[in-house]
DOVOKOL-537278 format. One record per atom (N, C-alpha, C): y, z, x. Coordinates in steps of 0.05 Angstrom, whole numbers, plus 5000, padded with zeros to 4 digits. Example, Ala and Ser with C-alpha at 12.3 -4.5 7.8 and 13.67 -1.06 7.14 Angstrom:
<pts>
488651565264 491051565246 493451565264 495551425257 497951435273 500151575258 
</pts>
This chain:
<pts>
488653155110 486053035110 483953245117 484453415137 482553625144 482153815121 484353885107 484254065083 482453945062 482653685058 480953555038 478053575045 477453535071 474653555079 473553835076 475254035082 474454315079 473854385050 475654285032 475254325004 472654194994 472153955005 469753814997 467153965005 467254095028 464854245037 464254485019 466354585006 465954824989 464654744962 464554484955 463554394930 460554394930 459254524911 456354524909 455554294891 453654124900 452953884885 451853934857 450554164853 449454234827 451454354808 453754424819 455954524802 458254324803 458454144784 460553934786 463354054785 465053954803 467754064806 469653824808 471753834792 473853634793 475853714815 476353524834 478053584857 480853474855 481453344833 484053214831 486053374814 488053224804 490153344787 489653234759 489753404739 489353324711 491553124703 490652884694 492452674688 492852634657 491052744641 491152714612 490452974599 491453014574 490853254560 487953264551 486953044541 484153034532 482852784543 480252794547 478752564555 478452374532 478952124538 478851914517 476751704526 475351594507 473251394514 473151164495 472350934504 471950694488 469150604492 467850514471 465150404473 465050124461 464149934477 463749664468 460749604469 459649494448 456949394448 457149104439 455748924454 456148644448 453748474458 453548244446 451848034456 453247764448 451847544451 453147284446 453847244417 452547384399 452947344370 454747554357 454947794368 456348004355 457448204375 459348364365 460348584382 461348804364 461249044374 462349274360 464049444379 466049564369 467949714386 468549984373 468350194388 469150464380 471450554398 473850544387 476250604402 476450894410 475451074393 475651364399 472851484400 471351394420 468551494422 468551774433 466951944421 466652224431 464352234450 465052274476 462852274496 461152514494 462152714480 460352954475 457952884458 458152664442 455952574425 454152364439 454752314464 453352094478 450352164482 448651984473 445752024476 444351794489 445851654506 444651424520 445251164506 444350944517 444850674506 442350564493 442850384475 440650254461 439050074480 436350094479 434749924497 433949654485 435449574464 434649324450 435749074462 436949084486 437948844499 440848794495 442148944476 445048914472 446449044495 448548914505 450149024528 452049234518 452549434534 454349654527 456249704550 458749764543 460749834563 462150084553 461750304566 463050564560 465250604581 467750604572 470050644590 471250924584 471251094604 472151374601 474851414615 476851504600 479451574612 479551874616 479951964640 480052244646 477452354656 477552484679 475052604691 475452894698 477353024684 478153294691 476353504678 474453424661 472653614648 469853564659 469053704679 466453644693 464053654675 463953834656 461553864639 461253624621 463453514611 463253274594 462253034610 463353004635 462452784652 459552824660 458753064665 455953124672 454153064649 455053124625 453353074601 452752784598 454852614602 454452324600 452452234622 452952324646 451252234668 448352324666 447952564656 445252664654 443552504633 444952404612 443552234593 442551974606 443951894628 443151644643 441451714667 440751964671 439152054693 440552004720 443152054720 444752024745 444452274762 444152234788 443752454807 446252624808 445852884815 448053074817 450052994838 449152884860 451052794881 452852574871 451752394855 453452184843 455452294824 454652494808 456552624790 458852744805 458252884827 460453004843 462152794856 461052564864 462652344875 464552234854 463752234829 465552144807 467852334804 467352584806 469352794802 471152844826 470252754849 471652794874 473552564879 476152594873 478152384875 478752324905 477852494923 478252444952 475952294964 474052214947 471652084957 472351804968 471151744992 471551485003 470051274987 471251044982 469850834967 467150774979 465150744961 462450694971 460650574949 458450464957 456450344939 453750464945 452250544924 449550644928 447750524906 445350454913 443350344894 441150554890 440650614864 438450794857 436350644841 434350784833 432150654819 432950544792 434650694777 435250614749 438150524746 439650524767 442550454765 443750404793 446050294793 447750274817 450250434813 451250554834 453750704833 455750584852 458250544843 460350424859 462950574853 464350664873 466950794870 468950664889 471350644880 473450524896 476150624886 478250534900 480950604893 482350364880 483850424859 485450214846 488350284849 490050094842 492950134844 494150134816 495850334811 497350344786 500250374792 502050264775 504950284779 505850574779 507950634794 509150904795 512150884793 513351084780 516251084777 517651154804 516551344818 517751444843 517151264867 514651164868 513851004890 513250724880 512750544899 512050274892 509450264876 507550424883 505050454869 503650704878 501550784863 499951014871 497050934866 495251084879 492351024877 491051184855 488951064844 487351184824 484451134830 482751334828 479951284834 478551174809 476850974813 475150854793 472250874802 470550944783 467650964789 466150804768 463950674777 462350514759 459350584762 458050594739 455150624739 454050384724 452550214739 451449964728 448449994724 447649944699 444749944693 443849664684 441549654673 440449394666 441949264644 442849414624 444349294602 446749464594 447849614614 450149774608 451949804633 454449874628 456349934649 458050164639 458250364656 460050594650 462250604672 464650614663 466950624681 468550874676 469351004698 470851254696 473551214709 475751274695 478451254705 479851524704 481551584723 482951834723 484851864699 486151644691 487951644669 487951374655 489251364632 489151124616 490850914628 489850674630 491250444641 490750194625 492249984630 492049744614 491149504630 490249534655 489549294670 486849184664 485349294644 482849174635 483149064606 485649064596 486048974568 485148684564 485748514583 485048234579 482048194578 480548374592 477648354590 476648444563 477948654552 477148744525 477648514505 479948374508 480548154490 478447934492 477547884516 475447674519 472847754505 472248014505 469848104491 470348084461 472648174451 473248174423 473247884411 474447704426 474847424415 472647234426 470747344441 468647174452 469746944469 471647014486 472846814504 471246804530 470546564539 469046534563 466146594559 464846694580 461946734579 461147034581 463147214578 462547494582 460547604563 460547514537 458647624518 455947484520 455847274535 453247134540 451847234565 453147404580 452047504605 451547804604 450147904624 449448184624 451748354637 451248604641 453348794649 454348744677 452648614694 453548564722 455848364722 455848184703 458147994701 460648144692 460348334675 462648504666 463748654690 461948764707 462848904731 464448714749 463548464752 465048264767 467948234756 468148214729 470748174717 472648414722 471448654721 473048894726 474048904755 472248844774 472948844802 475048624808 474748394795 476748184798 479448274788 479548414766 482048514755 483348714774 481648884787 482749084806 483948934830 482548734840 483648584862 486148434855 486348344830 488848214821 491148414822 490648664816 492748874819 493648904848 491748874866 492548884894 494348654902 493748414891 495548184896 498348244885 498448354861 501048414849 502548624866 501048824876 502349034892 503448914918 501948734930 502848604955 505248424949 505248294926 507648134919 510048304915 509748544903 511948734901 512948824928 511048864947 511848944974 513448724987 512548474984 513948244996 516748224984 516948264958 519648264945 521448484957 520248714960 521748944972 522648875000 520948745015 521748665043 524048465042 523948275023 526148075021 528748215013 528648414996 531048534985 532148765002 530348925014 531149175026 530649185056 528849025067 528049055095 529248835113 530048615101 531048395118 533448485135 533248435161 535348515180 537148275185 539748295180 541648085185 543048145211 542847955230 543947995256 547048005256 548247905234 551147905232 552348155220 550648335210 551548585199 550148815213 551349055209 550149295222 548049405203 545449385211 543249475193 543249785190 542549875167 542450165161 539850275172 539850525182 537350655191 535350685168 536250665143 534350685121 532350455121 533050235135 531250005137 528650095150 528950255172 526550345186 524850535168 526150715154 524650895136 523150735115 524450545103 523250385082 520950215094 521350105117 519249945130 516750105136 517150345146 514950525152 513350605127 514850645105 513550715080 511850475070 512850235072 511349995064 508949945082 509250005108 507049975126 504750165119 505350405111 503350595102 501950505077 503450385058 502350285033 500450055039 501349865056 499649635062 497049735076 497349935094 494950035107 493050155088 494050305067 492250415047 490850195031 492249985024 491049765010 488849645027 489449605052 487449475070 484949645072 485349915074 483050095076 481350085051 482650035028 481150035002 479749774998 480749555009 479549295005 476949275021 476749385044 474449355061 471849445048 471849685034 469349755020 468449554999 470349434985 469649234965 468348994979 469548915001 468348695017 465548765027 465149015036 462549095045 460549095022 461349174998 459649164975 458748884968 460748694968 460148414962 458248294984 458748375009 456948275031 454148385027 453948635017 451248745012 449848594989 451448524968 450348364946 449348094956 450947974975 450247704986 447647715003 447347925018 445147935038 442648065027 442948245007 440648394997 440048324968 437748384959 436948344931 437548594916 439948604903 440748834886 439448804859 437949004851 436248984827 437948924802 440349044800 441849024775 443948804776 443848634796 445648404797 443948154798 444147994777 442347754775 443147544795 441247374802 441747174823 443846974814 443946904788 445946704780 448746814780 449147074783 451747194784 452747244812 451047204832 451847254860 454147084868 454246834857 456546654864 459246774856 459246924834 461747044825 462547274844 460647424853 461247634871 462147524899 461147294906 462047164930 464947084928 465747024904 468646964899 470347214904 469247444898 470647694904 471047724934 469047634949 469247654978 471547484988 471847244977 474047074984 476747204977 476847334954 479247474946 479947704966 477847844974 478248064994 479347955020 478147735029 479147615054 482047525052 482647405029 485447325024 487347565024 486447775012 488148025011 488448135039 486348135054 486548245082 488448075098 488247805096 490147625110 493047685101 493347725075 496047785064 497148045075 495348245077 496248505088 497048475118 495548315133 496148275161 498848125164 499347935147 501847785148 504247965142 503848145122 505948325115 506448525137 504248625150 504548805172 506048675195 505448415201 506948275222 509848245214 510348185189 513148155180 514748415182 513448635174 514748895177 515248965206 513248915223 513648975251 515848805263 515948555255 518148375265 520848475257 521048565232 523648675223 524448925237 522449095242 523049345257 523949275286 522549095299 523349005326 526148885326 526648715305 529248585303 531448795298 530849005283 532749225278 533549355304 531549425320 532249555346 533549355365 532949105364 534248905381 537148875373 537748865347 540448845338 542049095346 540849325341 542149575349 542649585379 540749505395 541049495424 543249305432 543249065419 545348865425 548148975419 548349095395 550949205387 551849435406 549949595415 550649805433 551449685460 550149475469 550949345494 553749225491 554349115468 557049005464 559149215465 558649445453 560549665453 560849775482 558649805496 558749905524 560249705542 559849445537 561249245553 564249255548 564949275523 567849295516 569149535529 567749765526 568850005539 569049985569 566949855581 566949825610 569249645619 569749425604 571949245611 574649385610 575049535587 577549685584 577849885607 575750035613 575950235634 576450105661 575049875666 575449735692 578249635695 579449535673 582249435675 584149655681 583749885669 585650105672 585250275697 582950245710 582550395735 584650325756 585150065763 587250015783 590050085773 590450055747 593150125736 593550425739 591450575733 591650875736 592050945766 590750795784 591050845812 593950805821 595250575812 598050525819 599850745808 599350815782 601051015770 600651285784 598251345793 597751595807 599151595834 599151375848 600551365874 603451435871 604751305851 607651345848 608351595831 606251735824 606751985810 606552225828 605952175854 605652395873 608452505881 608652765885 611152895890 611652935920 611752705935 612452715963 615452675966 616652805986 619552775990 620252496001 618552396018 619152136031 617351916018 618351765999 617051535987 619051315985 619151136005 621250926007 621650765981 619350705967 619650535943 621250675921 621450945922 622951085901 625951035904 626750945928 629650905933 630450615929 628450435924 629050155920 630450115893 632349935893 633749875868 631849745848 630049575858 628249425840 625349535841 625049775852 622349895855 620849925828 622350025808 621050075782 619949815770 621549595772 620749345760 618549205776 618649255803 616649135820 613849265814 613849525810 611349665802 610249555776 612049525756 611249415730 610049135733 611448975750 610548705755 607748705768 607448885787 604848905801 602648985782 603149185764 601149275745 600549055725 602648905716 602148685697 600548465710 601048405736 599548205750 596648285753 596148535759 593348635761 591948605734 593348685713 592148675686 591448385678 593248195681 592847915674 590647795691 590647855717 588647745735 585847835727 585548085720 582848185713 581948075686 583748045667 583047935641 582147645645 583547485661 582847215666 580147195681 579647385699 577147385713 574747445695 575147645677 573047705658 572447485639 574647345630 574247115612 572646895626 573346845651 571946645666 569046705669 568446965672 565647045674 564347065646 565847015625 564947025597 563747305590 565147505599 564447775592 565447855564 567447705555 568447745528 569747495518 
</pts>
C-alpha cells in the first residue's frame, strides 16, 4: 500500500500515466446513440476519431475497453473538457472510489468484480463521466456484465431509451452491485463446501487458510460498497445537476442494495469467524482427549512401574523372593491395582 502511494506521488497530473497492468492488446470501444424512437450502434468505434457528442438531445453511451494508452484516453476526455486530475484518476487503477461534480459533467470511479481462474474473483476499476446527454464508461478490460443493458437499448426494452443518461448510469451501477451479490453467493457456496467444520472429523488446517482468504475478499467487497453508498446518499441529500429529480428514486434503490450487501458481508464475516472459532475449539477438544488418554495410561502404569521397580532391586535380603507364591502374588497385586484404577476412572467418566 505504501509503495502504491509513493508511485502515485510521482505522477504529474498534466502528464497522464497508466498505473496498472495492460489487460488488452488494443483499446476497443462501443458507441450507442439512442432516443425513444431510434438507436444506432458502432461496435468498433475508433476513439482516436472522437470529436465529442451531438448536442441535438440524442443520448450517447461510449464504452471504452482498455485504459493502457494514456494519450487516447486523454484525447477523449479533452473533447469533453475533462480536467487533467480526472484523467489521471481514470488511468490510476489504485485510485480509491470517489465521486466529484464539475460544471459540465460528473465523475465517478469505483471497483467492480470480475471472475478469475486462480481466485474466486478479482477487482477491476470502472470510471464514469456523466454529462447532460452522454455517459462515458472506462473499463480495464472487456467484460460481459453490461450485455443485458445493451440488449435493452437495442430492443427498446423498458424505459432506458425514453430516459436520459443518468438512468443509464443507474442501470450500470445496478449491474455492478448484482455482480457483488453473485460474488457473495459464490463465497457462501465456498463456505458450505470448503469451510464447514464437522465436529466428528479432524478438520484440515487448510480450512483456516481458506477462511482467511475469504475474509479478505469480503472485506474488499465491503470497502468498495461504501463509496457507492456515499455517492447515493449524496444524490439523495444534494441537488446533483446531471441527475434528474424523477430518477432519484432509482438511485435510492441502489442505496437499499448497498445496505443489503453490507448486511450480507457482515453475516458472512460472522459465519467465517464462527467456523474459525469452531475449528480451534474442535482442535482443542481433540488435543484434550489425547492428553487425557495419555494421562490415564501413564497414571495406571505409574503404580505398576513402582511395584516392578521394587522387586527389580538387587538386594540380597528380600523375603518375598523366597516365597513359593511370591511371583503370582505380585502379578495378582498388579492386576488388582490395574482393575481398580480402570473402574475408578470409569466411575469418574474420564473415558
